[in-house]
Structure formats: structure tokens, C-alpha cells
C-alpha positions in Angstrom: 103.8 164.8 44.3 100.6 165.0 46.4 99.6 162.4 48.7 95.9 161.0 48.6 94.2 158.7 51.1 95.8 155.6 49.8 97.5 156.8 46.6 99.6 159.5 45.1 99.0 162.0 42.5 101.7 163.2 39.9 102.1 165.1 36.9 102.2 162.4 34.1 105.5 162.3 32.4 105.8 163.2 28.7 107.6 159.8 28.0 106.6 157.1 30.6 108.2 153.8 30.3 106.6 151.1 28.6 104.5 148.2 30.1 107.2 145.1 29.6 105.9 141.6 30.0 106.7 141.6 33.7 104.8 144.8 34.5 102.0 143.4 32.1 101.5 140.5 34.5 101.8 142.7 37.6 99.2 145.4 36.8 96.8 142.7 36.3 97.4 141.5 39.8 99.0 138.0 38.7 102.7 138.5 39.9 103.2 137.7 43.4 106.6 139.5 43.8 105.4 142.8 42.8 102.5 145.4 43.0 100.6 147.4 40.4 101.7 150.5 42.6 105.3 149.6 42.1 104.6 149.4 38.4 103.0 152.7 38.4 106.1 154.4 40.1 108.4 152.7 37.7 106.4 153.7 34.4 106.0 157.3 35.5 109.4 157.7 36.6 108.2 158.6 40.3 110.4 155.7 41.8 112.5 152.7 40.8 114.0 150.4 43.5 117.7 150.2 43.0 118.7 147.4 40.8 121.4 145.1 42.4 122.6 141.8 40.9 121.7 138.6 43.1 122.7 135.0 43.0 119.3 134.4 41.2 119.7 137.0 38.3 123.3 136.2 38.0 122.6 132.5 37.6 119.7 133.4 35.1 122.1 135.5 32.8 124.7 132.8 32.9 122.6 129.9 32.2 120.5 131.1 29.4 122.9 130.8 26.8 123.3 127.2 27.9 119.5 126.9 27.6 119.6 128.2 24.2 122.5 126.0 23.0 120.7 123.1 24.5 117.4 123.8 22.7 119.4 124.1 19.4 121.1 120.8 19.8 118.6 118.7 21.8 115.6 119.7 19.7 117.3 120.5 16.3 116.2 124.4 16.6 118.7 125.6 13.8 116.4 128.4 13.2 116.5 129.5 16.7 117.7 133.4 16.8 118.7 135.5 19.8 118.5 139.1 20.1 122.2 139.2 19.2 121.5 137.4 15.9 118.9 140.1 15.2 120.2 143.3 16.4 124.0 142.5 16.9 126.2 142.2 19.9 125.2 145.6 21.6 121.6 144.9 21.0 120.6 146.6 24.4 122.3 149.9 23.6 120.7 149.7 20.2 117.0 149.0 21.2 117.3 150.5 24.6 115.8 147.3 25.9 112.6 147.6 23.6 111.9 145.4 20.7 108.5 147.0 19.9 109.1 150.5 19.0 105.8 150.8 17.3 103.9 150.0 20.4 103.1 153.0 22.4 102.2 151.4 25.6 103.6 147.8 25.8 107.5 146.8 25.0 110.5 144.8 26.1 112.6 141.9 25.0 111.8 138.5 24.1 114.5 136.0 25.0 114.7 134.1 21.4 112.6 133.5 18.5 112.1 130.3 16.4 111.9 131.3 12.5 110.0 129.1 9.9 111.1 128.3 6.4 110.1 131.5 5.1 112.2 133.5 7.5 109.4 134.5 9.7 109.0 134.5 13.4 107.3 131.5 14.3 107.6 130.9 18.1 108.6 132.7 21.1 110.9 131.0 23.7 111.2 132.2 27.3 113.9 130.9 29.5 113.5 130.7 33.2 115.9 129.4 35.8 114.4 128.6 39.3 115.0 126.5 42.4 111.2 126.2 42.9 110.4 123.3 40.9 107.2 122.8 42.7 105.7 125.8 41.0 106.0 124.2 37.6 104.4 120.5 38.8 101.3 121.1 37.2 101.8 124.1 34.6 103.7 127.2 33.9 103.3 129.8 36.5 100.5 132.2 35.3 102.7 135.3 35.3 105.4 133.6 33.4 103.2 132.4 30.7 101.5 135.7 30.4 104.9 137.3 29.8 105.6 135.1 26.9 101.9 135.4 25.6 102.1 139.2 25.4 105.5 139.2 23.4 103.9 136.5 21.1 100.7 138.8 20.7 102.5 141.8 19.9 104.5 139.9 17.2 101.5 138.3 15.9 102.9 134.9 16.9 100.7 132.1 18.3 103.1 129.5 19.4 105.1 129.7 22.7 107.6 127.4 24.3 108.7 127.9 27.9 112.0 126.6 28.8 112.6 126.1 32.6 115.8 124.8 34.0 115.8 123.9 37.9 118.8 124.5 40.0 120.2 123.2 43.2 121.5 125.6 45.9 124.9 124.7 44.6 124.3 125.8 41.2 123.9 129.3 42.4 127.3 129.2 43.7 128.8 128.1 40.4 126.5 128.6 37.5 129.2 128.4 35.0 129.3 124.8 35.7 125.6 124.3 34.9 124.8 121.7 32.2 121.2 121.7 30.9 119.9 117.9 30.5 116.8 116.3 30.1 116.9 115.8 34.0 117.0 119.4 34.9 115.4 121.3 32.1 111.8 121.1 30.8 109.9 122.7 27.9 106.2 123.5 28.2 105.0 124.6 24.7 101.4 126.2 24.3 99.5 128.2 21.7 98.3 131.7 22.9 94.8 131.2 21.0 94.2 127.9 22.9 95.5 129.0 26.6 94.2 132.4 26.1 91.3 132.3 23.6 90.1 135.8 24.6 93.8 137.2 25.4 92.9 140.6 23.8 89.8 141.2 25.8 90.9 139.4 29.1 94.2 140.8 29.2 95.5 143.0 26.7 92.6 145.6 27.0 92.4 145.4 30.8 96.2 146.4 30.9 95.4 149.3 28.3 92.4 150.3 30.5 94.8 150.3 33.8 97.3 152.4 31.7 94.6 154.9 30.9 93.2 155.1 34.3 96.4 155.6 36.4 99.6 156.3 34.2 97.7 158.8 31.9 95.8 160.6 34.7 99.0 160.8 37.0 96.9 159.3 40.1 98.3 155.9 41.4 96.4 152.8 41.9 96.1 152.2 45.9 99.3 151.4 47.6 99.9 148.4 50.3 101.7 149.8 53.3 103.5 146.4 53.9 104.1 145.1 50.3 105.1 148.7 49.1 106.7 149.6 52.3 110.3 150.2 50.7 108.8 152.6 48.0 106.8 154.3 50.6 109.6 154.8 52.7 111.7 156.4 49.8 108.8 158.7 48.7 108.2 160.0 52.1 111.9 161.0 52.5 112.9 164.5 51.4 116.5 165.3 50.8 117.4 169.0 51.0 120.3 170.5 48.8 122.1 172.8 51.1 122.7 176.3 50.1 126.0 178.3 51.3 124.5 179.4 54.6 123.1 176.0 55.5 126.4 174.5 54.4 128.3 176.7 56.8 125.9 175.8 59.6 126.3 172.0 58.9 130.0 172.3 58.9 130.1 173.9 62.2 127.7 171.6 63.7 129.7 168.5 62.4 132.9 170.0 64.1 131.3 170.6 67.3 129.5 167.0 67.0 132.6 165.4 66.6 134.2 167.1 69.7 131.0 166.3 71.8 131.5 162.7 70.7 135.0 162.5 71.5 134.3 164.0 75.1 131.3 161.4 75.8 133.8 158.7 75.0 136.3 160.0 77.4 133.9 160.3 80.1 131.5 157.3 79.6 132.8 155.4 82.7 132.4 158.6 84.6 129.0 159.1 83.6 128.1 155.4 84.5 129.6 155.8 87.9 127.8 159.1 88.5 124.4 157.4 87.6 125.3 154.7 90.2 126.0 157.4 92.8 122.9 159.5 92.2 120.6 156.4 92.6 122.5 155.7 95.9 121.8 159.1 97.2 118.3 159.1 96.0 117.5 155.8 97.9 119.0 157.2 101.1 117.0 160.2 100.6 113.7 158.1 100.2 114.4 156.3 103.3 114.8 159.4 105.2 111.3 160.6 104.5 109.1 161.2 107.3 105.2 161.4 107.7 104.1 164.5 105.9 107.3 165.2 104.2 107.3 166.1 100.7 110.8 166.9 100.2 114.1 165.6 101.6 117.4 167.6 101.0 121.0 166.8 101.7 123.8 169.5 101.1 126.9 168.6 99.5 130.1 170.6 99.0 129.0 172.2 95.8 125.5 171.0 95.3 122.1 170.5 97.0 120.6 167.1 96.6 116.8 167.1 96.6 114.2 164.3 96.3 110.5 165.5 96.0 107.5 163.5 96.5 104.6 164.4 94.2 101.0 163.1 94.5 98.7 163.1 91.5 95.4 164.7 92.2 93.3 162.7 89.4 93.7 159.3 91.4 91.3 157.8 94.0 93.3 158.1 97.3 90.6 156.4 99.3 90.3 153.4 97.3 94.2 153.0 97.2 94.2 153.7 101.2 91.5 151.0 101.4 93.6 148.4 99.4 96.7 149.4 101.4 98.4 150.8 98.3 98.4 154.5 98.9 102.2 154.6 100.6 
């Protein structure tokens, strides 16, 4: 890896990760929670933030089956199919998280599909859980709508239904108890051709251009020192694998460090008292300075204690004396 002014240069991987729907919105600059630089690091396998489940991801996983059951019952969607229905119970292991094997750049997993009477996919359904109901007051957040639109476009499907369930803080404590109702769950349908009449040229092609400009060339988009701080910290850190000689040095150093730490703990109170005594001796010596003195010395039983007055030559003594500050 090579550091450039505000980007990095890497050797493009033989098999980069694909642009999933979340990454798709991000490279277009439409995801406030991520950056194009982060996506570049992920797809080029340069660096990926460690994934840890949070109360929000756990709630989403727990409540999504409830949302699917709600849609089947409340909206009579008997032809609604999940990834499990299509690929089987272990669908992630079977598909490696990619339902678009024939796509060289784009991939990912849709949440559910609604099939028509001929047994063909007709509608893409995307399920979301959120505590931020205000984000959905006027419309679907754009980065969510684009996620579903991409999956629909790749399938050759025009219709999308966004399903959002709004959670209270207590719901994150016990998502198993959550019940989808008309009061806490909304549906927002749209057609890709109507919401994004130029989807291919305004979104799909720019994402391909981003891929060509950065991923294929191995030069990242510009990073942001604040937004990408965690990633930059990891990239700027080098961990050395110790050889036999270095391991021996480290082992000896760690033994001595443990002994020093133990000794410091034993003499901590004495060091504190010694510091107080030194300050007192220093004060007495300073008080003993006479006009013209540069050094005051007092002899002890085993040490000679000295306080020396220093004068910087790059200051204006005349002005200090005029202002009464020279002493």
C-alpha cells in the first residue's frame, strides 16, 4: 500500500468484493453513515471494520420474520417468498451472500420477493426497523430506496415495496416481544421507472464509473480524516511478526518490565515524599541567592544539592528591567 496526498494506492485484487445495495448508495454519496473510501477499502479487501452485532442489528434480524408474516397476513401476500424459500435453510452458505452470480460488479441479497401468477418475480420487498420515524415522514430515505431499486433493476423488476417498522427504546431490549401492527409498521410502494426514470444513466452507470476509476485502478477516492478516522488509524498501524531473535528480546524485556513495575509500586510513596523534599530544598536554596549569584549549593551526607540560575540571551533585559520584571 502506498500513501498519496489524500488517498491510497493498492494492487487491485484479483477478486474484489461486489457492490451490494448498501455500498451502491454509498459510492454515490447518498449514505450519511458511510463513505466511498470505506467502501473502496472493503471491496478491495484492504480493510473492513470488524462486524459486531448491536441492539439495532439484533432487533432487525429478530423482527424481519415478523414483518414478513405481517405482510403475508395483512396484505394477503401468499406468493411472498424469502431467501429460505428460494435457496433453502442455509441460503447464505449456499450463495455466499450474493443472489446475483452473473453480475460482475453488483451483488447482494434482497429481503423478499413477491411472485406473480406465472411464478415470476414481480416485486422486491425491503424490510427496515428504525427508531427514527422522523426520517420517514415525507418519503423513504433515499439510501434505502436506492438499495431496493438496485435489486429490482438487477432482477428486471419494476415494483418495490418498502416496509418499515418503528421501534421504541424498550423494543430494542426485547425484540422477541415486538408485534407488527398498522400503528407501528408502514408500507411505501414505488415503481423504479417512476421514481428513477433514468436509473441506469443517473445511478447504475455512475456506480460502474466509480468502480472503474477506483477499484480497477487501485487508487482510492479521497479519504476524510474525521469520517474515516477508524479506518485510517488501522491502516497506519503496522504489526510486526517477531522472529526468534526478536522474541527472545521481547521475553527478556517483559520479565524486566514486570520487575520494574513491581519495584515502582513498592516505592511509589517514597517517590512522592522525595519529590516533596526536593521542592522544599530547592525553595530554601532559591531563598539563599544573593545579588550576582548564579549557583547555590548545599552539601548533604552523600549528595551535593545545587540550584543554578540561568539567563536566556535572546530576551530583552532592558525592557524587562524597565517594566520591573527582570528579577
